[in-house]
Structure formats: structure tokens, C-alpha cells
C-alpha positions as CSV (number, residue, x, y, z in Angstrom):
1,M,-172.0,-50.2,-99.0
2,A,-174.9,-50.1,-101.4
3,Q,-175.4,-49.7,-105.1
4,C,-175.9,-46.0,-105.9
5,F,-176.4,-43.7,-108.8
6,L,-175.4,-40.1,-109.7
7,I,-178.0,-38.8,-112.2
8,L,-177.7,-35.7,-114.3
9,E,-180.4,-33.9,-116.3
10,N,-178.5,-34.4,-119.6
11,G,-179.2,-38.1,-119.2
12,T,-175.9,-39.2,-117.6
13,I,-176.4,-42.1,-115.2
14,A,-173.2,-43.0,-113.3
15,E,-173.3,-46.1,-111.1
16,G,-171.1,-46.3,-108.0
17,T,-171.1,-47.3,-104.4
18,G,-173.2,-45.4,-101.9
19,F,-172.1,-44.3,-98.5
20,G,-173.4,-41.9,-95.9
21,F,-177.2,-41.7,-95.4
22,E,-179.3,-43.8,-97.8
23,K,-181.9,-41.5,-99.3
24,T,-182.6,-39.8,-102.7
25,V,-181.6,-36.2,-102.9
26,F,-181.9,-33.6,-105.6
27,G,-179.8,-30.5,-106.2
28,E,-177.6,-28.5,-108.5
29,V,-174.4,-30.4,-109.3
30,V,-171.2,-28.4,-109.0
31,F,-167.5,-29.3,-108.6
32,N,-164.6,-28.2,-106.4
33,T,-160.9,-28.3,-107.6
34,G,-159.3,-28.2,-104.2
35,M,-156.8,-31.0,-103.2
36,S,-157.8,-30.5,-99.5
37,G,-160.4,-28.7,-97.4
38,Y,-163.2,-31.2,-98.0
39,Q,-164.6,-30.6,-94.5
40,E,-164.7,-26.8,-94.9
41,S,-166.5,-27.3,-98.2
42,L,-169.0,-29.7,-96.8
43,T,-169.9,-27.3,-94.0
44,D,-169.9,-24.1,-96.0
45,P,-173.4,-22.6,-96.1
46,S,-172.7,-21.4,-99.7
47,Y,-173.1,-25.0,-100.9
48,K,-176.7,-25.3,-99.6
49,G,-178.9,-27.2,-102.0
50,Q,-176.0,-28.4,-104.1
51,I,-174.5,-31.8,-104.9
52,L,-170.7,-31.4,-104.6
53,V,-168.3,-33.3,-106.8
54,M,-164.6,-33.4,-105.7
55,S,-161.9,-33.4,-108.4
56,H,-159.2,-34.7,-106.1
57,P,-159.3,-38.5,-106.4
58,L,-159.0,-39.5,-102.7
59,I,-161.3,-37.9,-100.1
60,G,-161.5,-38.5,-96.4
61,N,-157.9,-39.4,-95.7
62,Y,-157.5,-37.0,-92.7
63,G,-160.9,-37.5,-91.3
64,I,-163.3,-34.9,-89.8
65,N,-162.5,-32.6,-86.9
66,P,-165.0,-30.1,-85.4
67,R,-162.2,-27.5,-85.4
68,Y,-162.4,-27.2,-89.2
69,S,-166.2,-26.9,-89.6
70,E,-167.5,-23.7,-91.2
71,S,-171.0,-24.2,-89.7
72,D,-172.9,-26.4,-87.3
73,S,-173.8,-29.0,-89.9
74,V,-173.0,-30.5,-93.3
75,Q,-174.6,-28.1,-95.8
76,V,-174.3,-29.9,-99.2
77,A,-177.3,-31.9,-100.4
78,G,-175.1,-34.7,-101.6
79,Y,-171.5,-35.6,-102.1
80,V,-169.6,-37.3,-104.9
81,V,-166.0,-38.7,-104.7
82,R,-163.8,-40.9,-106.8
83,E,-162.4,-42.9,-103.8
84,L,-163.5,-42.8,-100.2
85,C,-160.8,-43.3,-97.5
86,K,-162.4,-45.5,-95.0
87,T,-159.5,-45.5,-92.5
88,P,-158.2,-41.9,-92.2
89,S,-155.0,-40.8,-90.5
90,M,-155.6,-40.1,-86.8
91,M,-153.2,-37.1,-87.1
92,Y,-156.1,-34.7,-86.5
93,G,-157.9,-36.9,-84.0
94,G,-161.1,-36.8,-86.1
95,K,-163.8,-39.2,-87.1
96,T,-164.5,-40.7,-90.5
97,L,-166.1,-38.7,-93.4
98,E,-168.8,-41.4,-93.6
99,S,-169.8,-41.1,-90.0
100,S,-170.2,-37.3,-90.3
101,L,-172.4,-37.7,-93.4
102,L,-174.5,-40.3,-91.6
103,E,-175.0,-38.0,-88.6
104,N,-176.1,-35.2,-90.9
105,E,-178.3,-37.5,-93.0
106,V,-176.4,-36.6,-96.2
107,P,-176.0,-39.3,-99.0
108,A,-172.8,-39.7,-101.0
109,I,-171.4,-41.8,-103.8
110,S,-167.9,-43.1,-104.6
111,G,-166.3,-45.3,-107.2
112,I,-167.3,-43.2,-110.2
113,D,-165.1,-41.3,-112.6
114,T,-165.4,-37.8,-111.1
115,R,-163.0,-36.3,-113.7
116,A,-165.5,-37.4,-116.4
117,V,-168.4,-35.9,-114.5
118,I,-166.5,-32.6,-114.1
119,L,-165.7,-32.5,-117.8
120,D,-169.4,-33.0,-118.4
121,L,-170.2,-30.0,-116.2
122,R,-167.5,-27.9,-117.9
123,V,-169.0,-28.6,-121.3
124,H,-172.7,-28.3,-120.4
125,G,-172.5,-26.0,-117.4
126,V,-173.8,-26.9,-113.9
127,L,-176.7,-29.3,-114.1
128,K,-179.6,-30.4,-112.1
129,G,-179.0,-33.8,-110.6
130,A,-179.7,-36.5,-108.0
131,I,-178.1,-39.1,-105.9
132,T,-180.2,-42.2,-105.4
133,F,-180.1,-45.6,-104.0
134,D,-183.2,-46.4,-106.0
135,D,-183.2,-49.5,-108.2
136,D,-184.9,-47.5,-111.0
137,P,-182.6,-44.5,-111.9
138,E,-184.7,-43.8,-115.0
139,S,-187.7,-42.7,-112.9
140,V,-185.4,-40.5,-110.8
141,L,-184.0,-39.0,-114.0
142,D,-187.6,-38.0,-115.0
143,E,-187.9,-36.2,-111.6
144,V,-184.6,-34.5,-112.1
145,C,-185.7,-33.0,-115.4
146,K,-188.9,-31.7,-113.9
147,M,-187.4,-30.2,-110.7
148,P,-187.3,-26.4,-110.5
149,A,-184.0,-24.6,-111.3
150,Y,-181.7,-23.9,-108.4
151,A,-182.2,-20.2,-108.8
152,C,-185.9,-20.4,-108.0
153,K,-185.5,-20.9,-104.3
154,N,-184.4,-18.3,-101.7
155,W,-181.5,-20.3,-100.3
156,V,-180.2,-17.4,-98.2
157,G,-183.4,-17.7,-96.1
158,E,-182.4,-21.3,-95.4
159,V,-179.0,-20.6,-93.9
160,S,-179.2,-17.1,-92.4
161,T,-179.4,-16.7,-88.6
162,K,-183.0,-16.4,-87.4
163,E,-182.1,-14.1,-84.5
164,V,-179.7,-11.3,-83.6
165,I,-176.5,-12.6,-82.0
166,R,-174.0,-10.3,-80.3
167,Y,-170.3,-10.9,-79.9
168,E,-168.8,-8.4,-77.5
169,K,-165.3,-6.9,-77.8
170,K,-164.7,-4.0,-75.5
171,G,-163.1,-0.9,-77.0
172,A,-163.4,-2.2,-80.6
173,K,-165.4,-0.7,-83.5
174,K,-168.9,-2.2,-83.8
175,V,-169.8,-4.0,-87.1
176,A,-173.2,-5.2,-88.1
177,L,-172.8,-8.5,-90.0
178,I,-175.6,-9.2,-92.5
179,D,-175.7,-13.0,-92.4
180,C,-176.5,-14.4,-95.8
181,G,-174.9,-17.7,-94.8
182,V,-171.7,-16.6,-93.2
183,K,-168.7,-19.0,-92.9
184,G,-167.4,-19.6,-89.4
185,S,-163.9,-18.4,-90.4
186,I,-165.2,-15.1,-91.6
187,L,-167.0,-14.6,-88.3
188,S,-163.8,-15.5,-86.5
189,E,-161.8,-12.9,-88.4
190,L,-164.3,-10.2,-87.8
191,R,-164.5,-11.1,-84.0
192,K,-160.7,-10.7,-83.8
193,R,-161.0,-7.1,-84.9
194,F,-164.5,-5.9,-84.0
195,E,-167.5,-6.1,-81.8
196,V,-170.0,-7.9,-84.0
197,I,-173.7,-7.9,-84.2
198,R,-174.9,-10.7,-86.5
199,V,-178.3,-10.1,-88.0
200,P,-180.7,-12.0,-90.3
201,Y,-180.5,-11.2,-94.0
202,D,-184.0,-9.6,-93.9
203,T,-183.3,-7.2,-91.0
204,D,-184.9,-3.8,-91.7
205,K,-182.9,-0.7,-92.1
206,S,-184.4,0.8,-88.9
207,F,-182.5,-1.8,-86.8
208,F,-179.1,-0.5,-88.0
209,R,-180.0,3.1,-87.3
210,N,-181.1,2.3,-83.8
211,E,-177.7,0.7,-83.1
212,E,-174.4,2.6,-82.6
213,I,-172.6,0.8,-85.3
214,D,-169.4,1.8,-87.2
215,G,-169.7,-0.3,-90.3
216,I,-171.6,-3.0,-92.1
217,F,-170.3,-6.3,-93.4
218,V,-172.3,-8.4,-96.0
219,S,-171.4,-12.1,-95.9
220,N,-171.1,-15.0,-98.4
221,G,-174.2,-17.1,-99.1
222,P,-175.9,-19.5,-101.5
223,G,-178.3,-19.0,-104.4
224,D,-179.1,-16.4,-107.0
225,P,-178.4,-12.8,-105.9
226,S,-181.2,-11.5,-108.1
227,H,-183.9,-13.5,-106.2
228,P,-186.9,-11.3,-105.4
229,A,-186.8,-12.1,-101.7
230,L,-183.3,-10.5,-101.6
231,Q,-184.3,-7.5,-103.6
232,D,-186.9,-6.6,-101.0
233,T,-184.7,-7.2,-98.0
234,T,-180.9,-7.3,-98.1
235,I,-180.5,-5.2,-101.2
236,A,-183.2,-2.7,-100.1
237,T,-181.4,-2.3,-96.7
238,I,-178.0,-1.7,-98.4
239,K,-179.6,0.9,-100.7
240,A,-181.0,2.7,-97.7
241,L,-177.7,2.7,-95.7
242,K,-175.0,2.9,-98.3
243,D,-174.3,6.6,-97.7
244,D,-174.2,6.3,-93.9
245,Y,-171.7,3.5,-93.1
246,P,-168.5,2.0,-94.4
247,M,-169.2,-1.4,-95.9
248,M,-167.3,-4.6,-96.9
249,G,-168.6,-7.7,-98.6
250,I,-167.3,-11.1,-99.3
251,C,-168.4,-13.4,-102.1
252,F,-172.3,-13.2,-102.2
253,G,-171.8,-9.9,-100.4
254,T,-170.0,-8.5,-103.4
255,Q,-173.0,-9.3,-105.6
256,M,-175.4,-7.8,-103.1
257,L,-173.5,-4.5,-103.0
258,A,-173.2,-4.3,-106.7
259,R,-176.9,-4.9,-107.2
260,A,-177.7,-2.3,-104.5
261,F,-175.9,0.3,-106.5
262,G,-177.5,-0.6,-109.8
263,G,-175.1,-3.2,-111.1
264,T,-176.2,-6.6,-112.4
265,T,-175.1,-10.2,-111.9
266,Y,-175.1,-13.3,-114.0
267,K,-174.9,-17.1,-113.6
268,M,-171.5,-18.4,-114.6
269,K,-171.2,-21.6,-116.7
270,F,-169.7,-23.7,-114.0
271,G,-168.4,-21.1,-111.4
272,H,-165.2,-21.0,-109.4
273,R,-164.9,-23.5,-106.5
274,G,-161.5,-24.4,-105.0
275,E,-158.4,-23.1,-103.3
276,N,-156.3,-22.3,-106.3
277,Q,-157.8,-19.4,-108.2
278,P,-155.4,-16.5,-109.2
279,I,-156.6,-12.9,-109.1
280,K,-154.8,-9.7,-110.0
281,H,-155.1,-6.7,-107.8
282,K,-152.9,-3.5,-107.9
283,G,-150.3,-5.1,-110.0
284,R,-149.9,-8.2,-108.0
285,V,-151.3,-11.8,-108.4
286,Y,-152.7,-13.5,-105.4
287,I,-153.9,-17.2,-105.1
288,T,-157.3,-17.3,-103.5
289,S,-160.0,-19.6,-102.2
290,Q,-163.3,-19.3,-104.0
291,N,-166.8,-20.7,-104.0
292,H,-169.2,-18.9,-106.3
293,G,-171.5,-19.6,-109.3
294,Y,-172.6,-16.0,-110.0
295,A,-170.5,-13.0,-110.8
296,V,-170.9,-9.2,-111.2
297,A,-171.1,-8.0,-114.8
298,E,-168.3,-5.6,-115.2
299,E,-170.0,-3.5,-117.9
300,S,-172.9,-2.9,-115.5
301,L,-170.7,-1.0,-113.0
302,A,-170.3,2.0,-115.3
303,D,-172.8,4.3,-113.4
304,T,-172.5,2.7,-110.0
305,G,-169.4,4.4,-108.7
306,F,-167.7,1.1,-108.4
307,V,-164.6,0.0,-110.3
308,A,-163.6,-3.6,-110.8
309,D,-160.1,-3.7,-109.2
310,H,-159.7,-7.4,-108.6
311,I,-159.8,-9.6,-111.8
312,N,-159.6,-13.4,-112.2
313,V,-156.5,-14.2,-114.1
314,N,-158.0,-17.3,-115.7
315,D,-161.1,-15.9,-117.3
316,G,-161.1,-12.1,-116.7
317,T,-164.2,-12.1,-114.4
318,V,-164.7,-9.6,-111.7
319,E,-163.3,-10.7,-108.3
320,G,-163.5,-7.4,-106.4
321,I,-165.0,-3.9,-106.5
322,T,-164.2,-0.6,-104.8
323,H,-166.4,2.5,-104.7
324,Q,-164.6,5.6,-105.9
325,E,-166.3,8.0,-103.5
326,L,-167.8,6.0,-100.6
327,P,-165.8,3.8,-98.1
328,I,-167.1,0.6,-99.6
329,F,-165.4,-2.4,-101.1
330,A,-166.0,-6.1,-101.6
331,V,-164.2,-9.2,-102.9
332,Q,-165.7,-12.2,-104.7
333,Y,-163.1,-14.6,-103.3
334,H,-162.5,-15.6,-99.7
335,P,-159.6,-13.8,-97.9
336,E,-160.3,-15.8,-94.7
337,A,-159.4,-19.0,-96.8
338,S,-160.4,-22.0,-94.7
339,A,-159.4,-23.9,-96.7
340,G,-156.9,-22.2,-98.9
341,P,-154.1,-19.7,-99.1
342,R,-154.1,-16.7,-96.7
343,D,-152.6,-14.3,-99.3
344,T,-155.3,-11.7,-98.9
345,M,-156.0,-11.8,-95.2
346,F,-154.9,-8.2,-95.1
347,L,-158.3,-7.1,-96.5
348,F,-159.9,-7.5,-93.0
349,D,-157.3,-5.1,-91.7
350,E,-158.0,-2.7,-94.5
351,F,-161.7,-2.7,-93.4
352,K,-160.6,-2.0,-89.8
353,T,-158.5,0.9,-91.0
354,M,-161.4,2.2,-93.1
355,L,-163.7,2.2,-90.0
356,E,-161.1,4.0,-87.9
357,E,-160.6,6.7,-90.5
358,S,-164.3,7.2,-91.1
359,R,-165.3,8.0,-87.6
């Protein structure tokens, strides 16, 4: 174990003990309120380019098992925990958290007051930051202050598939999945119900029209939904096809659909990340898993045909939209859970019913 520092752009320098891969990394610092599901969070492509702080004080106690990974690698830039469990329970037959981070060349820090860091982020909003094993944290702080904002980069381009991948299911409806950084569990739920064609985020509209598809699904993903690279690709494709196919979106997909219809999005102060977020939909409250730092501006939906019919109970933000004329809907949270409650898994079945009724 080595001396290590977490550095925030507001001047906070927290000293702790380093583990994982020893290198300096930079990223947007965010926090997760979940008591479990650390492996799913680490491997979720929506965390690409971010340094993740966990609010639960003990992390790593049940190890790492490939069964619970949401992608092929650890996606976070860096990891921050209060206490690292070095000898996890073998109940799941997995390896240690540190060995996984070492294999993926991801640095981490333990032994700092993560609750204090989270309070800092709640007051100031998400901040640029770094994890460093460097002896001179002041020089790293200077680099942090000069680094570009998280929103400047097209993170979707980093995590989207680079080729078309086909998952056959005889006799099932065919869905084109626009991969903006899809979680493995979302893909799994789609494959249970549909034949799936997974395509890069920048796939041209002509591809879809040359395929005999029944619907389009827009996935979760990282970064700013207003990035110019997305306006010219994913959003342009949705605009061109919105009158032709039923559509569903999850998380980032909600923002893409809203923007394609003329809605706007905004960066939240510190976002929603965890497995305990309540939303209200059709008179019922559901507990949901969430991971998003941007949201749809409800007032911008006025002329889009969408209504906000899923609302966050805690802060009133939009958590889901449904079009009033077209067979299109999307939710900002994660009905596939992984980790988290499975209260809203029925939404995948609603999409299946929508496709069956539309053709």
C-alpha cells in the first residue's frame, strides 16, 4: 500500500492509502449512494471518465465475480472508498477488488473520509479531480484546474461498439439497439425478448431502413447529451426515424430522444447515482437504480409531443417521458437494475407489447 491523494479542483487535498494500479488519473468526481453493487458500478460504461466515490463505508467485502460485470472491463477512471476489504467472503467465489483494479490498470484510494468528500460534492456540485501517488499534490492540483470540463469530450464514442453485432432469436421481433455504452444487463433483458442488432452510436439512418427491424432501443451512456458529435449522429438518426418505428430509451437514451424531438437537457448539480431513488409513475412509487448526471428539462417538452410521466420523488426531476401520439417512451432510471431493485422490470415487457401492437 502506498501514500496516495484525492485532489479536487476546489483545493481539497485528501491523503489516504493507494491501492490498485499506481498512476495519476484525472476525471470528473461523482458519488454513488448504493450499499452494494460496487462491481456493477465499476463496470458500467456510463461512468467512463469519472472518479467514483462510494458512500457506503466498506467496499470489496464480497469480492469480484465475472457474473456481475456490466461490460468487459472496469470503466471508471479512478475509485475512492472509506475502507477496502482485503479478504472478501468467498461466498461468490470471486477475486479481490484490488486484483481487478490492478488487471484493469485503475488506481484507487482508501482511508479517507468519503462522507466529507460527498458533502463537498453536494455543496459545490461535481468537481474535476485526480487520484495521484505523486509526492507533490500541489502540482497535480494545478493540472486539475487546467483540465477541460468533462462535457468537452465525446465519451459515447469511447464506449460504443465499433461494429454491428447480431444476437439471433428465432420468431422474435427484431430490435436495433443504438449502443451509447449499453450495460450488459440491458442487453440481456432485450435478448430475452427480441432478436437484437447492436449498432454503433453513429450508425446512419440508411442502415436501419435496409434492415427488417420492428423497433429501436437507445441505450444508456456517458457524457453530455448535447455534445456536437451526438447531434450529428445519434440524434440526427432518431429525428429521421422517429415516425417509422416504435422506440424505447433508458437513461442517456431518454436524453437523446428528448433532444431529437426538440427538448433540452441540463447538467444536474451532483446527479443521481445509487440503487435507492424513488420515482412516481401512474400513482405509484417505485424504488429504482440510477446513474445519471444530466436530466431532461420538463418545460422544454411543451411542443415535443412528450409528457413527463415519471417524476423523481426527492427533487421533482424528470425520470421518464412518453409520447402522446407515437409509440415511443423512455425512462431516466434503470429498470434492469443490476444492481438495485427490480420494481420496474415490466417496462421491457411494455416495449415488447408495443412492438407487437404496432406491426
